[in-house]
Phi, psi and omega in degrees: 000122179268174187294325181297315179295322181297318182292344178268356178287119185295340176292331180269320186269358185305328184295334182295324183283329188238022185298332180265000184284126185279326180237129180291147179287315177195159180295333184279345186235351185251127182246152184283181183275349190241151169237145185237130178249144183232135171211169186220160171231133188088192181217173183266005184290128178256352181211099001271166174262126180291115182293341180285333180208076189276048183209162172239123178243119175252137181234136181233117181255118180259119187227138172296139184296319181296319178293321181299310184283328184274336186231307187300308183294305181296326180292323178290320177301315180297322180294316178297316180297323182294319186262334186235004173072000174203167186250004185279341183292152180251130181285118175246120182302321182294318179292322177295318181295322181273348181059049179252164179062221181296339180279004177297335178294346177283356176293339173289116185304322181291321178294316181299318181296316180293320179299312182295323179298314183283328176294316178294328176294321177297316178298317181298322182280348179281123180273097182221148173254124188254129171244129182225154176220132179238118181259119176278102188290328178294311179296323179299315181293328180284327184280332189234131176294326176235085188299149172294155174289122184303320181294319179298317179299314182296318180295321179298315179298315180300314183295322179297315180289327178294318177301318179297318178298313182297322179295315181290341181250024169058047181252018179299138178063024175236134186284130178244129182260135179249118187258109176268158172279125182294137179242012184114155188301316182295313180296317181296320180296316179296319179295321180294319179297314180298318179301312182292326178296321178293317181296323182267005179059032179279344181228072188292152175219109184089174185281327184268125178232110180301145180265115182260008188298330180271356184230079182297125181238129185240120177279138173237148180236113186233136184296147175301330181294349175289348173063047180279130180299325181296319178293322180291326175298312179299319181299322180289335183268334192297312184291313176304320179294321179295312181294319181295331181298333184244353177212102186294350177266000182278142175052047185299320183296305178293328183291336174300326179276314185297321182300330180290342182254353187278111180264342177199139180215129183238131169247126183223136350294162178294121182232034177105351179292137175238137180296151184291153175289131183251147183283342179218157182299146178237113184292347183263340192269003185292128172071184178253160176300149184280353176279078187212049179288154178286168185297331181256016181291147181294343181270356175290144183294149179250000000 
């Protein structure tokens, strides 16, 4: 599925027609004002744990649909055309960091500096609310005899904070789509089942279970080859957020921008990380996620 076809999907563009509508006509036909993109850095594997990157970082970018189509997408296309002469390439943080493939032209220090300046400006100009979760897999394995699934933990935290965001932004009874990167039919099906179990509280963890009945959330799985600007934005944020979670001096330049968009950030298990001091109150950042049982808690998996 390419970007042109995606933008014609009424499930994605539905908000344009009813963005000013105060009451939805029906759950089957009314879509919310926001689209959410999900990407990750690292993996959920606990055996073995890769010592080079022993964590899973999930990033969720919540963007208004009108802003996404009118600004985020065309601005990224223009940036790609300016530096790489075409818009078909997909931004991969790992390839950019290693300067491989088409990104080999970034080996020129002057080109790299101009590229990073303008890429960070694009991120800065993108109006997005970021929810992130970083699972320390080493600490998780040490704390629990039967560790929780890292991906499941991150998704639970994200959904709780997303529900709070949708409530504060008047999205009750409006369908919000969450766009994951497709990993193949089997993986996507398993992820969708797990996602729905959390939404319907069929697989509880802990005493508190958020009620999502007023906030219908629909997962979609779309290939990276679709070249979605939202997925590329998440990919650019995931590694800096993961590294920053354990070293506050890491990625200082991008984190100066990312922190202004960060509405919630979870490090699990808690290993001394403290959320940053904010200059103004943040209604989303209060407290820690409630998915935080102790290692000998009765709600820990057996």
